[in-house]
C-alpha positions as CSV (number, residue, x, y, z in Angstrom):
1,X,-16.6,16.9,11.8
2,X,-16.0,13.6,10.2
3,X,-13.9,10.6,10.9
4,X,-12.5,8.1,7.7
5,X,-10.6,5.0,7.9
6,X,-7.4,5.3,5.9
7,X,-6.6,1.6,4.9
8,X,-3.5,-0.2,4.3
9,X,-2.5,-2.2,1.0
10,X,-0.6,-5.1,0.0
11,X,1.0,-5.7,-3.4
12,X,0.3,-9.4,-4.6
13,X,2.4,-8.8,-7.2
14,X,4.8,-5.7,-8.2
15,X,6.7,-6.1,-11.5
16,X,8.9,-3.4,-12.4
17,X,9.1,-3.1,-16.4
18,X,11.4,-0.3,-17.2
19,X,12.5,3.0,-16.5
20,X,10.0,5.9,-18.3
21,X,11.2,9.2,-19.9
22,X,9.6,11.0,-16.9
23,X,12.2,9.2,-14.3
24,X,9.3,7.0,-12.8
25,X,9.3,3.4,-13.3
26,X,6.3,1.4,-15.1
27,X,4.9,-0.9,-13.0
28,X,2.3,-3.9,-13.3
29,X,1.0,-4.7,-9.7
30,X,-2.2,-6.0,-8.0
31,X,-2.9,-4.4,-4.7
32,X,-5.5,-5.2,-2.3
33,X,-6.7,-3.0,0.8
34,X,-6.2,-4.4,4.2
35,X,-8.5,-3.9,7.1
36,X,-5.8,-2.5,8.8
37,X,-6.4,1.3,8.9
38,X,-5.2,4.8,10.2
39,X,-8.2,7.0,11.6
40,X,-8.3,10.7,10.2
41,X,-10.6,13.3,11.8
42,X,-11.4,16.2,9.4
43,X,-13.1,19.4,10.9
44,X,-13.9,22.4,9.2
45,X,-11.6,25.5,10.4
46,X,-13.6,28.7,10.1
47,X,-10.1,30.8,9.9
48,X,-9.1,29.0,6.5
49,X,-6.1,27.6,7.9
50,X,-5.0,24.0,7.5
51,X,-3.7,22.3,10.7
52,X,-2.6,18.9,10.9
53,X,-1.8,16.7,14.0
54,X,-0.7,13.3,14.2
55,X,-0.6,10.9,17.0
56,X,3.2,9.6,16.0
57,X,5.9,12.1,16.7
58,X,8.0,10.8,13.7
59,X,5.7,12.1,11.4
60,X,6.0,15.8,10.3
61,X,2.6,17.7,10.5
62,X,3.6,20.4,7.7
63,X,4.1,20.2,3.8
64,X,6.4,17.2,4.1
65,X,3.3,15.3,5.3
66,X,1.3,13.9,2.2
67,X,-2.1,14.4,4.1
68,X,-1.3,18.0,4.4
69,X,0.2,18.2,0.7
70,X,-3.2,16.8,-0.4
71,X,-5.6,19.1,1.8
72,X,-3.5,22.1,0.5
73,X,-3.6,20.9,-3.2
74,X,-7.5,20.4,-3.0
75,X,-7.9,23.7,-1.3
76,X,-5.7,25.6,-4.1
77,X,-7.7,23.8,-7.1
78,X,-11.3,23.7,-5.8
79,X,-11.9,25.6,-2.4
80,X,-9.9,28.7,-2.0
81,X,-9.7,30.1,1.5
82,X,-11.5,26.8,2.8
83,X,-9.7,25.4,6.0
84,X,-9.5,22.2,7.9
85,X,-8.3,20.8,11.1
86,X,-7.0,17.2,10.4
87,X,-5.7,14.8,13.1
88,X,-4.3,11.6,12.4
89,X,-4.0,8.4,14.6
90,X,-1.4,6.1,13.1
91,X,-1.7,2.3,13.3
92,X,0.1,1.7,10.0
93,X,3.9,1.2,10.2
94,X,5.9,3.9,8.7
95,X,8.1,2.9,5.7
96,X,6.4,-0.4,5.7
97,X,5.5,-0.9,2.2
98,X,1.7,-0.6,3.1
99,X,1.0,2.6,1.5
100,X,0.3,4.5,4.7
101,X,1.4,7.8,3.5
102,X,-0.3,7.4,0.3
103,X,-3.6,6.1,1.9
104,X,-3.7,9.3,4.1
105,X,-3.4,11.7,1.4
106,X,-6.3,10.0,-0.7
107,X,-8.3,9.7,2.6
108,X,-8.0,13.4,3.2
109,X,-9.1,14.2,-0.4
110,X,-11.9,12.0,-0.1
111,X,-12.8,13.4,3.3
112,X,-12.3,17.1,2.4
113,X,-14.5,16.5,-0.8
114,X,-17.2,15.5,1.3
115,X,-16.6,18.2,4.3
116,X,-16.5,21.0,2.0
117,X,-19.3,19.7,-0.2
118,X,-17.3,20.1,-3.3
119,X,-18.9,17.4,-5.4
120,X,-16.0,16.2,-7.4
121,X,-16.1,13.0,-8.9
122,X,-13.9,9.9,-7.8
123,X,-12.0,10.1,-11.2
124,X,-11.4,13.7,-10.4
125,X,-10.0,13.0,-7.0
126,X,-8.0,10.3,-8.5
127,X,-6.3,12.8,-10.8
128,X,-5.4,14.8,-7.9
129,X,-4.1,12.0,-5.8
130,X,-1.7,11.0,-8.8
131,X,0.0,14.4,-8.1
132,X,0.7,13.5,-4.7
133,X,2.0,10.0,-5.2
134,X,2.0,7.2,-7.5
135,X,-0.1,4.7,-5.1
136,X,-2.2,7.5,-3.8
137,X,-5.0,7.1,-6.8
138,X,-5.8,3.2,-5.5
139,X,-6.8,4.8,-2.3
140,X,-9.6,6.9,-3.5
141,X,-11.9,3.8,-4.4
142,X,-10.1,1.4,-2.0
143,X,-10.8,-1.8,-3.6
144,X,-8.8,-4.3,-5.2
145,X,-6.9,-3.0,-8.4
146,X,-4.3,-3.8,-11.1
147,X,-2.4,-0.8,-11.3
148,X,-0.2,0.0,-14.6
149,X,1.5,3.0,-15.7
150,X,3.5,4.5,-12.6
151,X,0.7,3.0,-10.5
152,X,-2.1,5.7,-11.7
153,X,-3.9,3.2,-14.2
154,X,-6.3,1.3,-12.2
155,X,-8.6,-1.8,-13.4
156,X,-10.9,-3.0,-10.4
157,X,-10.5,-6.6,-9.5
158,X,-12.9,-8.7,-7.9
159,X,-11.8,-11.1,-5.1
160,X,-14.3,-13.7,-4.7
161,X,-13.8,-13.7,-0.7
162,X,-11.6,-11.7,1.6
163,X,-8.2,-13.3,2.0
164,X,-6.6,-13.9,5.6
165,X,-3.4,-12.1,6.0
166,X,-0.5,-12.0,8.5
167,X,1.6,-9.1,8.4
168,X,5.4,-9.0,10.0
169,X,7.5,-5.7,10.7
170,X,10.6,-5.4,12.3
171,X,10.5,-1.8,13.3
172,X,12.7,-0.3,10.5
173,X,11.5,1.4,7.3
174,X,12.8,0.9,3.7
175,X,12.9,3.8,1.5
176,X,11.0,3.5,-1.8
177,X,13.2,5.9,-3.7
178,X,16.4,3.9,-2.6
179,X,15.0,0.6,-3.7
180,X,13.9,1.8,-7.3
181,X,17.2,3.4,-7.7
182,X,18.8,0.2,-6.7
183,X,16.9,-1.9,-9.0
184,X,19.0,-0.8,-12.1
185,X,16.1,-1.0,-14.4
186,X,16.5,-0.7,-18.1
187,X,15.0,1.4,-20.8
188,X,11.3,2.0,-21.2
189,X,9.6,-1.6,-21.9
190,X,12.6,-3.8,-21.2
191,X,12.0,-5.8,-18.3
192,X,14.4,-5.9,-15.2
193,X,14.2,-9.7,-15.3
194,X,11.8,-12.2,-16.8
195,X,9.1,-13.2,-14.6
196,X,8.7,-17.1,-14.1
197,X,6.2,-18.9,-16.7
198,X,4.1,-19.9,-13.4
199,X,3.5,-16.6,-12.6
200,X,2.8,-15.2,-16.1
201,X,0.1,-18.2,-16.6
202,X,-1.3,-17.3,-13.2
203,X,-1.5,-13.8,-13.7
204,X,-3.4,-14.3,-17.3
205,X,-5.7,-16.7,-15.7
206,X,-6.5,-14.5,-12.6
207,X,-7.1,-11.4,-14.6
208,X,-9.3,-13.2,-17.2
209,X,-11.9,-14.4,-14.3
210,X,-10.5,-17.7,-13.2
211,X,-10.5,-18.3,-9.5
212,X,-8.9,-21.5,-9.2
213,X,-5.6,-20.1,-9.5
214,X,-2.5,-20.9,-7.2
215,X,-2.4,-17.9,-5.0
216,X,1.6,-18.9,-4.5
217,X,2.1,-18.4,-8.2
218,X,0.8,-15.0,-8.1
219,X,2.9,-13.6,-5.3
220,X,6.1,-11.7,-6.8
221,X,8.0,-8.6,-5.9
222,X,10.9,-7.3,-8.1
223,X,11.8,-5.0,-5.3
224,X,12.8,-7.6,-3.2
225,X,16.1,-8.1,-4.8
226,X,17.6,-5.2,-3.9
227,X,15.6,-4.7,-0.4
228,X,16.8,-8.1,0.6
229,X,20.4,-7.4,-0.5
230,X,20.4,-4.4,2.2
231,X,18.0,-6.2,4.8
232,X,18.9,-10.1,4.8
233,X,16.7,-10.4,7.9
234,X,13.8,-9.6,5.3
235,X,14.6,-12.6,3.1
236,X,14.9,-14.9,6.3
237,X,11.7,-13.8,7.7
238,X,9.8,-14.2,4.2
239,X,11.4,-18.0,3.9
240,X,10.4,-18.7,7.5
241,X,6.7,-17.6,7.0
242,X,6.5,-19.2,3.8
243,X,7.7,-22.7,5.6
244,X,4.8,-22.3,8.6
245,X,1.7,-24.6,8.2
246,X,-1.3,-23.1,7.1
247,X,0.6,-20.5,5.0
248,X,-0.5,-20.2,1.4
249,X,2.4,-18.0,0.3
250,X,4.6,-15.0,1.6
251,X,6.2,-12.2,0.2
252,X,7.4,-8.5,0.7
253,X,4.7,-5.7,0.0
254,X,6.0,-2.8,-2.0
255,X,9.5,-1.4,-1.4
256,X,9.2,-3.0,2.2
257,X,9.9,-3.5,5.0
258,X,6.6,-5.5,5.8
259,X,6.7,-9.3,4.9
260,X,2.9,-10.7,4.5
261,X,1.8,-14.1,4.5
262,X,-1.6,-15.1,2.9
263,X,-3.2,-17.7,5.3
264,X,-5.5,-20.7,4.3
265,X,-7.8,-19.5,7.2
266,X,-8.0,-16.9,9.9
267,X,-7.6,-19.9,12.6
268,X,-4.0,-20.8,11.6
269,X,-3.2,-17.3,12.2
270,X,-2.6,-17.0,16.1
271,X,-0.2,-20.5,15.7
272,X,2.1,-18.6,12.9
273,X,2.0,-15.6,15.1
274,X,3.2,-17.8,17.9
275,X,6.0,-19.3,15.9
276,X,7.1,-15.8,15.0
277,X,7.3,-14.7,18.5
278,X,9.1,-17.6,19.3
279,X,11.8,-16.9,16.7
280,X,12.4,-13.2,17.0
281,X,10.6,-12.5,20.4
282,X,7.8,-10.0,21.2
283,X,9.3,-6.9,20.1
284,X,8.3,-7.5,16.6
285,X,5.1,-5.9,15.1
286,X,2.6,-8.3,13.8
287,X,-1.1,-8.0,12.6
288,X,-3.7,-10.4,11.8
289,X,-6.5,-9.3,9.6
290,X,-8.2,-9.6,5.9
291,X,-8.0,-8.2,2.5
292,X,-11.0,-6.1,1.5
293,X,-12.6,-7.8,-1.5
294,X,-14.9,-4.9,-2.7
């Protein structure tokens, strides 16, 4: 038996560059894992069955669940007749743009590779993860990375230090498929819209090793357009967070519906959280933590 942490992520930037011939979208995104994590327990099942339990009754525990699909795929390709019992304790909100389902799938691949003593490389696991979802390969190594293609081409990025983060979630999800369908991306290689010059300069500087880049210039998300039109409160929340003292920048993560803020320090987080509760009440979900920087 083993227990693994399945970490959430945020997208510091997410550019949609166009529609691909395979109906996916070409993306350019910088993803960073968070200390926020689900917990997955994996145990060998001598009877060869795959069983999944989850602390959140809203999640299916059959082949509709990405973690179950990952276990089934690994068994089919590399471990016929092996079985496992999986239990997921959910802490990452559902449909939140934090990659919870993809992270669970990748964590199961890594965990079962160890439990079943398969000896598969991280590259092999990333290839399997790409069959589960575009974000899933990122979570195999679980470190900051530039993700290109449909998200499966990874280039590790080093953050000089962990970044303090605050997350805000209103309790409803945002469907990834819907967000992309309503983006109206053009042909392959045709940007949906031009990125601001400040972003392009900051992106180039950051990826070439400079660390004096303004984080606010790096924060960009092309999916905010359709998602904010559908859920105007998210636009209001992003503007409100960005205006709070001690916040370096705020954006939506992935396809939403989480809004994140990068903070000057962890010491300002309680004050920002207090302002959020004063505006929207205690029913909102907030989390304070940091990115993982290696």
